C-alpha positions in Angstrom: -0.2 0.0 0.1 1.4 3.3 -0.9 1.6 5.8 1.9 2.7 8.6 -0.1 1.7 9.6 -3.6 3.1 12.3 -5.7 1.5 12.9 -9.1 2.9 15.3 -11.6 3.9 17.6 -9.4 5.7 21.1 -10.2 7.1 23.8 -8.3 8.7 26.8 -9.7 10.8 29.8 -8.1 10.6 32.6 -10.5 11.9 31.4 -14.0 13.9 28.2 -12.5 11.9 25.1 -12.0 12.8 22.9 -8.9 10.4 20.2 -9.4 9.3 19.2 -12.8 6.6 16.5 -13.1 7.6 14.3 -10.4 5.5 10.9 -9.9 6.4 8.6 -7.1 4.9 6.3 -4.8 6.3 5.2 -1.5 5.2 2.0 0.1 4.2 1.5 3.7 7.1 0.3 5.9 9.9 0.9 3.3 13.0 3.3 3.3 12.9 5.2 0.5 15.7 7.5 -0.7 16.2 10.7 -2.8 19.5 11.3 -4.0 20.8 14.0 -6.4 23.0 17.0 -6.9 22.7 20.1 -4.8 19.9 22.3 -6.3 18.3 19.2 -7.6 15.2 19.7 -6.0 15.1 17.0 -3.6 14.4 19.4 -0.5 11.6 21.3 -2.4 10.0 17.9 -3.1 9.9 16.8 0.7 8.6 20.2 1.5 5.9 19.9 -0.7 5.1 16.6 0.5 5.1 17.9 4.3 3.0 20.7 3.4 5.5 23.1 4.2 5.3 24.4 0.5 2.7 24.4 -1.8 3.3 23.2 -5.6 2.1 25.0 -8.7 0.5 22.1 -10.1 0.1 18.2 -9.6 -0.6 16.4 -6.4 1.0 15.0 -2.9 -1.1 12.9 -0.9 0.4 11.4 2.5 -1.6 8.5 4.3 -4.4 9.4 1.6 -4.6 13.2 3.2 -3.9 16.4 1.2 -1.1 17.9 3.4 -2.1 21.3 2.4 -5.7 21.1 3.0 -5.5 18.5 6.2 -2.6 19.3 7.7 -3.8 19.1 11.3 -5.1 15.4 10.5 -1.5 14.7 9.5 0.3 16.4 12.2 0.5 13.5 14.5 1.4 11.0 12.0 4.2 12.8 10.2 7.7 13.5 11.7 9.9 15.8 9.9 13.7 16.5 10.2 14.6 19.5 7.9 18.1 20.6 6.9 18.2 23.8 8.4 15.9 23.3 11.5 16.4 25.9 14.3 15.2 26.2 17.8 15.4 29.4 20.2 18.9 30.1 21.5 18.3 29.4 25.1 16.0 26.4 25.0 17.5 23.5 26.7 17.7 19.8 25.0 15.4 18.4 27.4 13.1 21.3 27.3 12.8 21.0 23.7 11.9 17.4 23.7 9.5 17.8 26.8 7.8 20.6 25.0 7.3 18.7 21.3 6.3 15.6 23.2 3.6 17.7 24.7 2.1 18.2 21.3 1.2 14.6 21.0 -1.7 12.2 22.7 0.9 9.5 22.5 4.6 10.6 22.4 7.6 8.5 22.5 9.6 8.4 25.7 12.0 11.3 25.2 14.1 10.3 27.8 15.2 6.9 25.6 15.6 9.3 22.3 18.0 11.4 24.3 20.0 8.2 24.9 19.8 6.6 21.8 20.7 9.7 19.7 23.9 10.2 22.0 22.6 13.7 23.7 22.4 12.3 27.3 25.4 14.3 28.3 24.0 17.5 26.8 20.4 17.3 27.8 21.1 20.6 30.0 23.0 22.3 27.1 21.0 25.3 25.5 20.8 25.0 21.8 22.9 27.7 21.0 25.7 25.7 22.7 25.2 22.4 20.8 27.7 21.8 17.9 26.3 21.3 14.2 26.4 17.5 14.7 24.7 17.8 17.9 21.8 20.1 16.8 21.1 17.6 14.0 20.8 14.7 16.4 18.3 16.8 18.3 16.5 17.6 15.1 16.0 14.0 14.6 14.9 13.3 18.3 12.1 16.0 17.7 11.1 14.3 14.4 10.6 10.8 16.2 8.9 12.2 19.4 5.7 12.0 18.3 5.8 8.4 17.3 5.0 9.4 13.8 3.8 6.7 11.0 6.0 8.4 8.4 9.3 10.0 9.2 10.7 12.8 6.7 14.7 13.1 7.2 16.5 15.7 5.1 20.4 15.0 5.3 19.9 13.5 8.4 23.4 12.8 9.3 25.3 15.8 8.0 27.8 16.9 10.5 28.3 14.0 12.5 31.2 11.6 12.6 31.4 8.1 11.3 30.4 6.7 14.4 27.5 8.8 15.4 26.5 8.2 11.8 26.4 4.7 12.0 24.6 4.8 15.6 21.9 6.8 13.7 21.8 4.2 10.9 20.8 1.5 13.4 18.3 3.9 15.1 16.8 4.5 11.5 16.7 0.3 10.9 15.4 0.0 14.2 12.6 2.5 13.7 11.6 1.0 10.3 11.6 -2.4 11.8 8.6 -0.9 14.1 6.7 -0.4 11.1 7.6 3.3 10.3 7.9 4.5 6.7 11.0 6.7 6.1 11.6 9.2 3.4 15.1 9.6 3.3 17.6 12.5 1.4 20.9 12.2 1.3 24.1 13.0 -0.2 25.9 10.2 1.1 25.9 7.2 -0.9 27.0 4.7 1.4 24.1 5.5 3.4 21.7 5.4 0.5 23.1 1.8 -0.2 22.9 0.4 3.4 19.5 2.0 4.4 17.3 2.5 1.3 15.2 0.0 0.2 14.5 2.1 -3.3 15.7 5.1 -4.6 14.8 8.1 -6.7 18.0 9.9 -8.5 16.5 13.5 -9.0 18.3 15.6 -11.4 17.3 19.0 -12.4 13.8 18.6 -11.0 13.1 15.4 -12.6 13.6 11.7 -11.6 16.2 10.0 -13.8 16.2 6.8 -12.1 14.2 5.1 -9.7 15.1 1.3 -8.5 16.5 -0.3 -5.8 20.2 0.7 -5.1 21.5 -2.3 -6.6 19.2 -2.1 -9.7 20.5 1.6 -10.2 24.2 0.4 -9.9 23.5 -2.4 -12.5 22.7 0.7 -14.9 26.5 1.3 -15.1 26.5 -2.4 -17.0 28.5 -4.1 -14.1 31.9 -2.3 -14.5 35.1 -3.1 -12.9 37.9 -1.1 -12.2 41.6 -2.4 -12.0 44.1 -0.1 -10.6 47.9 -1.2 -10.6 51.4 0.3 -10.6 53.1 -1.4 -13.7 56.5 -2.5 -13.2 57.6 -1.3 -16.8 56.6 1.6 -18.7 53.1 0.8 -20.5 51.6 1.9 -23.7 47.8 2.3 -23.2 47.2 1.2 -26.4 47.9 -2.3 -25.2 44.4 -2.4 -24.2 42.3 -0.5 -26.8 41.2 -3.4 -29.0 40.2 -5.4 -25.9 36.4 -5.8 -26.1 36.2 -6.0 -22.3 38.0 -2.5 -21.8 36.1 0.6 -21.9 38.6 3.1 -20.8 42.0 3.4 -19.5 43.4 6.5 -17.2 46.1 7.3 -15.3 46.6 8.9 -12.0 50.2 9.6 -11.4 52.0 6.3 -12.1 48.9 4.3 -11.4 47.3 2.8 -14.5 43.2 2.4 -13.9 41.6 0.0 -16.6 37.9 0.4 -16.6 35.6 -2.4 -18.2 33.1 -5.5 -18.1 33.1 -8.9 -18.1 36.2 -11.0 -17.7 38.4 -7.7 -17.6 40.7 -9.2 -14.9 41.6 -12.3 -16.9 42.7 -10.5 -20.3 44.4 -7.6 -18.4 46.5 -9.9 -16.3 47.2 -12.0 -19.9 48.1 -9.1 -21.6 50.6 -8.0 -18.8 52.0 -11.5 -18.8 52.7 -11.4 -22.4 55.0 -8.6 -22.0 56.4 -9.8 -18.5 55.1 -6.6 -16.7 54.1 -7.3 -13.0 51.0 -5.2 -11.9 52.2 -4.1 -8.3 49.7 -3.0 -5.7 46.7 -4.4 -7.8 43.1 -3.4 -6.8 40.0 -4.7 -8.1 36.8 -2.5 -7.5 33.1 -3.2 -8.6 31.0 -0.3 -9.5 28.8 1.2 -6.7 26.3 3.7 -6.1 28.5 6.6 -6.4 29.5 5.5 -10.2 26.0 5.2 -10.8 25.2 8.6 -9.4 28.0 10.3 -11.8 27.1 8.3 -14.9 23.3 9.3 -14.4 23.7 13.1 -13.5 27.5 13.8 -14.2 28.1 15.2 -10.9 30.6 14.1 -8.5 29.6 12.9 -5.2 
């Protein structure tokens, strides 16, 4: 069952289209990711879904409700963490969570959220004294305090160190295990691959790919990369006529051969015929960041 439905949504700022005809559906209980370059329209899209912006045309439905016309009915069922959320400078961490929990009939235990999100030692600190990462964690806690059916998270782990990021990933998986549907905007490809059941790649306000992370990676054609330092001078033309090789590049004295199929065997055979040893050989499979670059032309 779809709990979020977006149909031919358009949003324009002046003469620039931020969202151009996006249609998608998010199923109950899944983690659905939005990835794309900066300015691609991801945040505008989730703000339209959450009822924070009015689309110029098209429709967004959340749990069958119009977020513009039925905002009050959605308030207790939708948790939102936005990238630029702000609170009064002098409000304390525990005060913010206590206040937000009072807005809901059946809130989560905010004391547990403080611990789960690594804020226990900061519970008496005011918002202005928190680091960027701590403010982000508090924003996530506030989004979760209402026990929502749907959680919208925009750049959820920006500013967090690797350990804190992985702790929040586990928390999000635990939340999904309770049946919560999660719409996740991220620019971390590892985060998208680890967490998301499906992904929409957005570029220029349009969806350019919608599939599972593995399905999107498969669009690269199963590319492999071989990186090595040759033991002797190497003419790149050696690989030019090999059908498995798509391109050969260099990074200093490292040769990078990209291709498909039996790439490892044919490159190894070619080097062996010329008695060239591949030092520091590394074999890399295509990943989501490769597919992202191929689809959008942008570096991650």
